[in-house]
Backbone as JSON Lines, residues from 0, in Angstrom:
{"i":0,"aa":"M","n":[39.81,47.96,-95.52],"ca":[41.1,48.64,-96.05],"c":[42.36,48.71,-95.48]}
{"i":1,"aa":"H","n":[43.19,48.46,-96.12],"ca":[44.73,48.48,-95.33],"c":[45.63,49.35,-95.57]}
{"i":2,"aa":"Y","n":[46.74,49.45,-94.94],"ca":[47.8,50.72,-95.59],"c":[49.15,49.85,-94.75]}
{"i":3,"aa":"G","n":[49.79,50.07,-95.61],"ca":[51.43,50.09,-95.25],"c":[51.85,51.18,-94.37]}
{"i":4,"aa":"E","n":[52.07,52.4,-94.67],"ca":[53.0,53.03,-94.11],"c":[51.67,54.57,-93.9]}
{"i":5,"aa":"I","n":[52.63,54.82,-93.14],"ca":[52.13,56.89,-92.58],"c":[53.48,57.35,-92.6]}
{"i":6,"aa":"K","n":[53.51,58.27,-93.11],"ca":[55.3,58.68,-92.91],"c":[54.78,60.51,-92.82]}
{"i":7,"aa":"K","n":[55.19,60.85,-91.32],"ca":[55.02,61.91,-90.67],"c":[55.91,63.11,-90.9]}
{"i":8,"aa":"C","n":[56.32,62.95,-91.76],"ca":[57.21,64.16,-92.8],"c":[57.88,63.87,-93.83]}
{"i":9,"aa":"D","n":[57.26,63.77,-94.72],"ca":[57.51,62.75,-96.49],"c":[57.55,64.57,-97.1]}
{"i":10,"aa":"I","n":[58.88,64.83,-97.51],"ca":[58.72,65.65,-98.66],"c":[58.82,65.31,-99.64]}
{"i":11,"aa":"A","n":[58.83,64.17,-100.22],"ca":[59.26,63.82,-102.0],"c":[57.81,63.66,-102.44]}
{"i":12,"aa":"N","n":[56.72,63.39,-101.88],"ca":[55.59,63.23,-102.42],"c":[54.75,64.51,-102.53]}
{"i":13,"aa":"G","n":[55.36,65.51,-102.81],"ca":[54.49,67.25,-103.1],"c":[55.22,67.99,-102.17]}
{"i":14,"aa":"P","n":[54.76,69.5,-102.4],"ca":[55.44,70.44,-101.92],"c":[55.22,70.62,-100.2]}
{"i":15,"aa":"G","n":[56.45,71.09,-99.77],"ca":[57.06,71.36,-98.63],"c":[56.71,70.35,-97.78]}
{"i":16,"aa":"V","n":[56.54,70.25,-96.32],"ca":[56.61,68.75,-95.23],"c":[55.14,68.02,-95.18]}
{"i":17,"aa":"R","n":[54.64,67.0,-95.22],"ca":[53.58,66.86,-95.83],"c":[53.51,65.09,-94.44]}
{"i":18,"aa":"V","n":[52.35,65.05,-94.58],"ca":[52.15,63.42,-93.96],"c":[51.57,63.06,-95.21]}
{"i":19,"aa":"S","n":[52.14,61.54,-94.93],"ca":[51.2,60.71,-96.47],"c":[51.0,59.6,-96.1]}
{"i":20,"aa":"L","n":[50.05,59.26,-96.37],"ca":[49.49,57.4,-96.48],"c":[49.82,56.35,-97.42]}
{"i":21,"aa":"F","n":[50.38,55.79,-97.17],"ca":[50.3,54.08,-98.61],"c":[49.26,53.73,-98.22]}
{"i":22,"aa":"V","n":[48.48,53.76,-98.65],"ca":[47.14,52.17,-98.89],"c":[48.12,50.71,-99.54]}
{"i":23,"aa":"S","n":[47.07,49.89,-99.17],"ca":[47.56,48.59,-99.62],"c":[46.37,48.52,-100.91]}
{"i":24,"aa":"G","n":[46.67,47.55,-101.82],"ca":[45.85,47.4,-102.76],"c":[46.2,47.95,-104.2]}
{"i":25,"aa":"C","n":[47.1,47.22,-105.31],"ca":[46.83,47.58,-106.29],"c":[46.56,46.0,-107.48]}
{"i":26,"aa":"R","n":[45.72,46.52,-108.91],"ca":[46.04,45.72,-109.78],"c":[46.44,46.67,-110.69]}
{"i":27,"aa":"N","n":[47.05,47.24,-110.4],"ca":[48.08,47.88,-112.27],"c":[49.66,47.0,-112.05]}
{"i":28,"aa":"H","n":[50.22,46.69,-110.63],"ca":[51.51,45.97,-111.46],"c":[52.75,46.85,-112.17]}
{"i":29,"aa":"C","n":[52.68,47.32,-111.97],"ca":[53.44,48.49,-112.93],"c":[55.24,47.92,-112.92]}
{"i":30,"aa":"P","n":[55.49,47.47,-113.78],"ca":[57.15,46.71,-113.86],"c":[58.58,47.98,-113.2]}
{"i":31,"aa":"G","n":[58.5,47.46,-112.28],"ca":[59.9,48.42,-111.46],"c":[59.24,49.49,-110.36]}
{"i":32,"aa":"C","n":[57.67,49.0,-110.02],"ca":[56.99,49.63,-109.37],"c":[58.51,49.73,-107.92]}
{"i":33,"aa":"F","n":[58.22,51.18,-106.72],"ca":[59.17,51.26,-105.93],"c":[58.09,50.44,-104.32]}
{"i":34,"aa":"N","n":[56.61,50.11,-104.55],"ca":[56.42,49.53,-103.49],"c":[55.4,48.08,-103.89]}
{"i":35,"aa":"K","n":[56.21,47.54,-104.49],"ca":[55.2,46.16,-104.6],"c":[55.05,45.72,-103.63]}
{"i":36,"aa":"E","n":[55.37,45.64,-102.33],"ca":[54.47,44.99,-101.68],"c":[53.09,45.46,-101.24]}
{"i":37,"aa":"T","n":[53.18,46.28,-101.28],"ca":[51.54,46.93,-101.59],"c":[50.45,46.65,-102.57]}
{"i":38,"aa":"W","n":[50.73,45.92,-103.27],"ca":[50.0,45.36,-104.11],"c":[48.79,44.44,-103.41]}
{"i":39,"aa":"D","n":[49.55,44.02,-102.64],"ca":[48.39,42.94,-101.75],"c":[47.51,43.76,-100.85]}
{"i":40,"aa":"F","n":[46.4,43.47,-101.11],"ca":[44.78,44.22,-100.43],"c":[45.15,44.34,-98.61]}
{"i":41,"aa":"C","n":[45.6,42.95,-98.08],"ca":[45.62,42.79,-96.93],"c":[47.37,42.88,-96.44]}
{"i":42,"aa":"Y","n":[48.04,43.57,-97.36],"ca":[49.48,43.88,-96.93],"c":[49.49,44.55,-95.31]}
{"i":43,"aa":"G","n":[50.15,45.3,-94.73],"ca":[50.26,45.95,-93.62],"c":[49.42,46.33,-92.45]}
{"i":44,"aa":"K","n":[48.48,46.76,-91.92],"ca":[47.94,46.83,-90.88],"c":[45.94,48.0,-91.07]}
{"i":45,"aa":"P","n":[45.32,46.87,-90.92],"ca":[44.18,47.65,-91.28],"c":[44.03,49.3,-90.95]}
{"i":46,"aa":"F","n":[42.83,49.61,-92.1],"ca":[43.09,51.37,-91.49],"c":[41.63,50.87,-90.45]}
{"i":47,"aa":"T","n":[42.01,51.82,-89.02],"ca":[40.83,51.71,-88.05],"c":[40.47,53.03,-87.66]}
{"i":48,"aa":"T","n":[39.74,53.55,-87.21],"ca":[39.37,54.33,-86.46],"c":[40.46,55.33,-85.76]}
{"i":49,"aa":"E","n":[41.33,54.77,-85.16],"ca":[42.75,55.28,-84.37],"c":[43.53,55.6,-85.66]}
{"i":50,"aa":"T","n":[43.87,55.35,-86.65],"ca":[44.64,55.2,-87.78],"c":[44.14,56.48,-88.08]}
{"i":51,"aa":"K","n":[42.93,56.62,-88.36],"ca":[42.19,58.33,-88.87],"c":[42.69,58.85,-87.81]}
{"i":52,"aa":"D","n":[41.98,59.46,-86.93],"ca":[42.26,59.73,-85.6],"c":[44.44,60.19,-85.65]}
{"i":53,"aa":"H","n":[44.92,58.86,-85.7],"ca":[46.48,59.7,-85.66],"c":[46.85,60.55,-86.67]}
{"i":54,"aa":"I","n":[46.28,60.57,-87.78],"ca":[46.5,61.19,-88.9],"c":[45.86,62.1,-88.93]}
{"i":55,"aa":"M","n":[45.28,62.66,-88.63],"ca":[44.23,64.18,-87.97],"c":[45.36,64.91,-86.99]}
{"i":56,"aa":"E","n":[46.38,63.94,-86.06],"ca":[46.69,64.12,-85.4],"c":[47.89,65.08,-85.79]}
{"i":57,"aa":"L","n":[48.22,64.16,-86.5],"ca":[50.03,64.94,-87.43],"c":[50.02,65.95,-88.24]}
{"i":58,"aa":"L","n":[48.07,66.03,-88.75],"ca":[48.16,67.07,-89.66],"c":[48.45,68.73,-88.76]}
{"i":59,"aa":"K","n":[48.04,68.52,-87.23],"ca":[48.12,69.57,-86.82],"c":[48.85,70.5,-86.9]}
{"i":60,"aa":"P","n":[50.28,70.54,-86.87],"ca":[51.39,71.29,-86.81],"c":[51.71,72.51,-87.9]}
{"i":61,"aa":"D","n":[51.59,73.47,-87.96],"ca":[51.53,75.05,-88.71],"c":[52.41,73.72,-90.09]}
{"i":62,"aa":"Y","n":[53.47,73.62,-89.7],"ca":[54.49,73.34,-90.74],"c":[54.07,72.31,-91.61]}
{"i":63,"aa":"I","n":[53.15,71.74,-91.4],"ca":[52.83,70.38,-92.4],"c":[52.06,71.39,-93.22]}
{"i":64,"aa":"E","n":[52.05,71.02,-94.74],"ca":[51.33,72.01,-95.6],"c":[50.62,71.24,-96.29]}
{"i":65,"aa":"G","n":[50.51,69.65,-96.03],"ca":[49.16,68.83,-96.55],"c":[49.56,67.2,-96.65]}
{"i":66,"aa":"F","n":[48.54,67.04,-97.35],"ca":[48.31,65.45,-97.19],"c":[48.54,65.06,-98.46]}
{"i":67,"aa":"S","n":[49.51,63.88,-98.06],"ca":[49.76,63.21,-99.69],"c":[49.05,61.24,-99.89]}
{"i":68,"aa":"L","n":[48.47,61.67,-100.22],"ca":[47.58,59.51,-100.63],"c":[48.38,58.7,-101.49]}
{"i":69,"aa":"L","n":[49.14,57.67,-101.39],"ca":[49.61,56.78,-101.84],"c":[49.24,55.63,-101.96]}
{"i":70,"aa":"G","n":[49.56,54.43,-102.58],"ca":[49.84,53.47,-103.08],"c":[51.05,52.52,-102.97]}
{"i":71,"aa":"G","n":[50.46,51.17,-103.13],"ca":[49.46,50.89,-103.39],"c":[48.59,51.78,-104.77]}
{"i":72,"aa":"E","n":[47.3,51.42,-104.18],"ca":[46.82,52.39,-105.3],"c":[45.29,52.95,-104.55]}
{"i":73,"aa":"P","n":[45.32,54.13,-104.23],"ca":[44.58,54.49,-103.52],"c":[42.67,54.66,-104.53]}
{"i":74,"aa":"F","n":[42.72,54.47,-105.66],"ca":[41.76,54.62,-105.93],"c":[40.91,52.71,-106.96]}
{"i":75,"aa":"E","n":[41.73,51.59,-106.23],"ca":[40.94,51.17,-106.09],"c":[39.9,50.65,-105.54]}
{"i":76,"aa":"P","n":[38.65,50.42,-106.52],"ca":[37.51,50.27,-106.05],"c":[36.96,50.19,-104.04]}
{"i":77,"aa":"E","n":[37.9,49.36,-103.41],"ca":[38.01,49.12,-102.25],"c":[38.21,49.94,-101.13]}
{"i":78,"aa":"N","n":[38.81,50.72,-101.51],"ca":[39.59,51.6,-101.19],"c":[39.21,52.68,-100.9]}
{"i":79,"aa":"Q","n":[37.99,53.24,-101.59],"ca":[37.2,54.24,-101.79],"c":[36.29,54.84,-100.79]}
{"i":80,"aa":"E","n":[35.54,54.27,-100.22],"ca":[34.64,54.6,-99.44],"c":[35.38,54.69,-98.05]}
{"i":81,"aa":"E","n":[36.49,54.23,-97.77],"ca":[37.25,54.81,-96.44],"c":[37.78,56.04,-96.44]}
{"i":82,"aa":"L","n":[39.02,56.23,-98.1],"ca":[39.5,56.98,-98.29],"c":[38.55,58.5,-98.19]}
{"i":83,"aa":"V","n":[37.36,58.21,-99.55],"ca":[36.64,59.71,-99.51],"c":[36.37,60.2,-97.78]}
{"i":84,"aa":"R","n":[35.82,59.29,-96.87],"ca":[35.8,59.73,-95.86],"c":[36.61,60.65,-94.8]}
{"i":85,"aa":"L","n":[37.81,59.75,-94.81],"ca":[39.04,60.07,-94.15],"c":[39.16,61.78,-95.55]}
{"i":86,"aa":"L","n":[39.42,61.45,-96.49],"ca":[39.9,62.94,-97.26],"c":[38.83,64.28,-96.77]}
{"i":87,"aa":"K","n":[37.48,63.65,-96.67],"ca":[36.26,64.57,-96.39],"c":[36.49,64.84,-95.49]}
{"i":88,"aa":"E","n":[37.29,64.85,-94.18],"ca":[37.84,65.09,-92.9],"c":[39.12,66.01,-92.5]}
{"i":89,"aa":"I","n":[39.74,65.62,-93.47],"ca":[40.97,66.85,-93.23],"c":[40.71,67.76,-93.82]}
{"i":90,"aa":"K","n":[39.53,67.74,-95.15],"ca":[39.48,69.12,-95.59],"c":[38.33,69.73,-94.58]}
{"i":91,"aa":"E","n":[38.06,69.36,-93.86],"ca":[36.61,70.27,-92.91],"c":[37.51,70.54,-91.95]}
{"i":92,"aa":"N","n":[38.18,69.63,-91.69],"ca":[39.63,70.37,-90.23],"c":[40.34,70.62,-90.6]}
{"i":93,"aa":"Y","n":[40.95,70.91,-92.03],"ca":[42.24,71.57,-91.75],"c":[42.34,71.95,-93.5]}
{"i":94,"aa":"P","n":[41.54,72.92,-93.72],"ca":[40.87,73.33,-95.08],"c":[42.16,74.34,-96.22]}
{"i":95,"aa":"K","n":[43.15,74.96,-95.27],"ca":[44.14,75.34,-95.83],"c":[45.76,74.42,-96.04]}
{"i":96,"aa":"K","n":[45.17,72.91,-95.97],"ca":[46.12,71.97,-95.92],"c":[45.7,71.52,-97.47]}
{"i":97,"aa":"N","n":[46.57,71.43,-98.43],"ca":[46.44,70.92,-100.09],"c":[46.38,69.4,-99.48]}
{"i":98,"aa":"I","n":[46.06,68.79,-100.63],"ca":[45.69,67.05,-100.49],"c":[46.21,66.59,-101.72]}
{"i":99,"aa":"W","n":[47.46,66.16,-101.78],"ca":[47.72,65.04,-103.18],"c":[47.36,63.78,-103.34]}
{"i":100,"aa":"C","n":[47.21,63.14,-104.62],"ca":[46.89,61.6,-104.54],"c":[47.58,61.34,-105.83]}
{"i":101,"aa":"Y","n":[47.97,60.07,-105.41],"ca":[48.97,59.65,-106.43],"c":[48.11,58.6,-106.63]}
{"i":102,"aa":"T","n":[48.16,58.17,-108.51],"ca":[47.38,56.97,-108.95],"c":[47.91,56.5,-110.45]}
{"i":103,"aa":"G","n":[47.81,55.07,-110.57],"ca":[48.57,54.63,-111.72],"c":[47.31,54.19,-112.77]}
{"i":104,"aa":"Y","n":[46.22,55.46,-112.62],"ca":[45.01,55.09,-113.42],"c":[45.14,56.64,-113.69]}
{"i":105,"aa":"T","n":[44.77,56.79,-115.01],"ca":[44.48,57.76,-115.73],"c":[43.26,59.08,-115.41]}
{"i":106,"aa":"Y","n":[43.35,60.06,-115.33],"ca":[41.7,60.31,-114.82],"c":[41.33,60.84,-116.17]}
{"i":107,"aa":"D","n":[41.21,61.04,-116.7],"ca":[39.83,61.09,-117.81],"c":[39.76,59.72,-118.41]}
{"i":108,"aa":"K","n":[40.07,58.8,-118.22],"ca":[40.14,57.39,-118.87],"c":[39.42,56.79,-118.12]}
{"i":109,"aa":"D","n":[40.2,56.34,-116.56],"ca":[39.48,55.28,-115.35],"c":[38.74,55.92,-114.37]}
{"i":110,"aa":"L","n":[39.07,57.05,-113.95],"ca":[38.26,57.83,-113.32],"c":[37.39,58.71,-113.05]}
{"i":111,"aa":"L","n":[36.54,59.15,-114.73],"ca":[35.59,59.67,-114.61],"c":[34.25,58.58,-114.82]}
{"i":112,"aa":"E","n":[32.59,59.16,-114.9],"ca":[32.21,58.17,-114.45],"c":[31.83,57.05,-116.49]}
{"i":113,"aa":"G","n":[31.87,55.96,-115.96],"ca":[32.16,54.86,-116.84],"c":[33.94,54.59,-116.87]}
{"i":114,"aa":"G","n":[34.56,55.25,-116.62],"ca":[35.73,54.56,-116.15],"c":[36.46,53.55,-115.68]}
{"i":115,"aa":"K","n":[36.85,52.78,-115.49],"ca":[37.49,51.45,-115.17],"c":[37.32,51.44,-113.48]}
{"i":116,"aa":"V","n":[37.95,52.69,-112.74],"ca":[37.5,52.05,-111.48],"c":[36.57,53.6,-111.01]}
{"i":117,"aa":"Y","n":[35.73,53.76,-111.8],"ca":[34.65,54.52,-110.86],"c":[33.82,54.21,-110.09]}
{"i":118,"aa":"T","n":[33.31,54.75,-109.2],"ca":[32.55,54.44,-108.44],"c":[31.74,55.02,-107.67]}
{"i":119,"aa":"Q","n":[30.59,54.79,-106.74],"ca":[29.8,55.65,-106.52],"c":[30.7,56.96,-105.35]}
{"i":120,"aa":"F","n":[31.77,57.03,-105.02],"ca":[32.8,57.4,-104.28],"c":[33.69,58.3,-104.9]}
{"i":121,"aa":"T","n":[33.67,58.1,-106.39],"ca":[35.17,58.64,-107.27],"c":[34.73,60.09,-107.29]}
{"i":122,"aa":"E","n":[33.77,60.55,-107.48],"ca":[33.04,62.01,-108.11],"c":[33.51,62.83,-106.68]}
{"i":123,"aa":"E","n":[33.38,62.18,-105.22],"ca":[33.39,63.16,-104.18],"c":[34.75,62.51,-103.62]}
{"i":124,"aa":"M","n":[35.63,62.23,-103.69],"ca":[36.95,62.37,-102.98],"c":[37.83,62.57,-104.32]}
{"i":125,"aa":"L","n":[37.88,62.94,-105.67],"ca":[38.4,63.68,-106.46],"c":[37.94,64.95,-105.85]}
{"i":126,"aa":"S","n":[37.07,65.67,-105.65],"ca":[36.75,66.55,-104.85],"c":[37.17,67.0,-103.71]}
{"i":127,"aa":"Y","n":[37.82,66.06,-103.46],"ca":[38.68,66.85,-101.98],"c":[40.43,66.66,-102.23]}
{"i":128,"aa":"I","n":[40.71,66.27,-103.57],"ca":[41.55,66.57,-103.94],"c":[42.21,67.66,-104.82]}
{"i":129,"aa":"D","n":[43.25,68.51,-103.5],"ca":[43.83,69.32,-105.02],"c":[44.59,69.04,-106.11]}
{"i":130,"aa":"T","n":[45.47,67.85,-106.23],"ca":[46.54,67.64,-106.79],"c":[46.41,66.06,-107.05]}
{"i":131,"aa":"L","n":[46.89,65.73,-108.63],"ca":[46.21,64.59,-108.94],"c":[47.85,63.89,-109.32]}
{"i":132,"aa":"V","n":[48.26,63.38,-109.62],"ca":[49.37,62.8,-109.92],"c":[49.2,61.32,-110.61]}
{"i":133,"aa":"D","n":[48.67,61.33,-112.02],"ca":[47.99,60.28,-112.59],"c":[48.77,59.26,-113.7]}
{"i":134,"aa":"G","n":[48.48,58.07,-114.06],"ca":[49.31,57.0,-115.17],"c":[50.34,56.59,-114.5]}
{"i":135,"aa":"Q","n":[50.54,54.91,-115.16],"ca":[51.28,54.04,-114.5],"c":[52.43,54.08,-115.21]}
{"i":136,"aa":"F","n":[53.46,54.25,-113.77],"ca":[54.83,54.2,-113.45],"c":[55.53,52.92,-114.89]}
{"i":137,"aa":"I","n":[55.95,53.78,-115.84],"ca":[56.71,52.82,-117.1],"c":[58.05,53.25,-116.84]}
{"i":138,"aa":"E","n":[58.99,52.25,-116.73],"ca":[60.26,51.69,-116.27],"c":[61.23,52.4,-117.01]}
{"i":139,"aa":"S","n":[60.75,52.27,-118.44],"ca":[61.55,52.85,-119.83],"c":[61.28,54.64,-119.81]}
{"i":140,"aa":"Q","n":[60.59,55.23,-119.16],"ca":[60.33,56.68,-118.68],"c":[60.1,56.73,-117.3]}
{"i":141,"aa":"K","n":[61.18,56.21,-116.76],"ca":[61.49,56.51,-115.36],"c":[62.65,58.07,-115.44]}
{"i":142,"aa":"D","n":[62.55,58.52,-114.46],"ca":[63.36,59.83,-115.04],"c":[63.36,60.5,-113.59]}
{"i":143,"aa":"I","n":[64.6,60.5,-112.67],"ca":[65.04,60.54,-111.33],"c":[64.94,62.44,-111.41]}
{"i":144,"aa":"T","n":[64.91,62.89,-112.53],"ca":[65.14,64.4,-112.26],"c":[63.66,64.91,-112.07]}
{"i":145,"aa":"L","n":[62.77,64.28,-112.22],"ca":[61.47,64.96,-112.7],"c":[60.44,65.52,-110.89]}
{"i":146,"aa":"K","n":[60.12,65.97,-110.73],"ca":[59.48,66.52,-109.91],"c":[58.47,66.08,-109.03]}
{"i":147,"aa":"F","n":[58.27,65.13,-108.37],"ca":[57.06,64.46,-107.65],"c":[56.42,63.39,-108.49]}
{"i":148,"aa":"R","n":[57.67,62.81,-109.49],"ca":[56.39,61.94,-110.08],"c":[57.61,60.47,-110.66]}
{"i":149,"aa":"G","n":[57.67,59.62,-111.14],"ca":[58.83,58.95,-111.06],"c":[59.22,58.38,-112.6]}
{"i":150,"aa":"S","n":[57.78,58.77,-113.27],"ca":[58.22,58.27,-114.94],"c":[57.7,59.56,-116.13]}
{"i":151,"aa":"A","n":[58.26,59.89,-116.89],"ca":[57.89,61.04,-117.58],"c":[56.38,61.09,-118.2]}
{"i":152,"aa":"N","n":[55.41,60.0,-118.54],"ca":[54.19,59.52,-119.04],"c":[53.48,60.29,-117.73]}
{"i":153,"aa":"Q","n":[53.53,60.37,-116.44],"ca":[53.03,60.63,-115.58],"c":[52.61,62.01,-115.25]}
{"i":154,"aa":"R","n":[51.33,62.58,-115.53],"ca":[51.16,64.02,-115.19],"c":[50.72,64.33,-113.88]}
{"i":155,"aa":"I","n":[51.44,65.59,-113.75],"ca":[50.39,66.45,-112.42],"c":[49.47,66.89,-112.43]}
{"i":156,"aa":"L","n":[48.24,67.04,-112.14],"ca":[47.39,67.48,-112.84],"c":[46.43,68.8,-110.92]}
{"i":157,"aa":"D","n":[46.29,69.63,-111.74],"ca":[45.48,70.37,-110.52],"c":[44.3,70.58,-111.0]}
{"i":158,"aa":"L","n":[43.31,69.77,-109.96],"ca":[42.37,69.47,-110.03],"c":[41.1,70.6,-109.8]}
{"i":159,"aa":"N","n":[41.75,71.95,-108.99],"ca":[40.69,72.94,-108.46],"c":[41.01,73.7,-109.89]}
{"i":160,"aa":"E","n":[41.56,73.58,-111.38],"ca":[41.26,73.95,-112.33],"c":[40.33,73.83,-113.02]}
{"i":161,"aa":"K","n":[39.99,72.57,-112.82],"ca":[39.11,71.54,-114.02],"c":[37.47,72.07,-113.54]}
């Protein structure tokens, strides 16, 4: 797996101050995407043990409220195995920090068993995510007044309620 960027003080992709990881690889190719360079699965740098350790260190301060996972596309099958290990470690080490994930796929259509990108890792990955923002970015529904999403069709789902 590759990643394009790690933001150590992100305030745009979830509540409070967060650490955010932008993974590489996306097949959705939404028109108007703000992060087109991450469509390439080889964009950026390889995700290594050192990368994971760096993220864990960035999460240490009390003022960091949580972790956000974006892309590219975190739920591309090629990314799930590595990400489930990362999310598990975050939850084990920082159980009070919340995890947000942004996906262009739809929770009930694509991520559940039988869905387009469902793999042997999907359910476990979802189990570590507190809030999922799902749905493709639709340029005609773009609304800059929306909190934590880019277009009106996207949903903010509390996975702890499911």
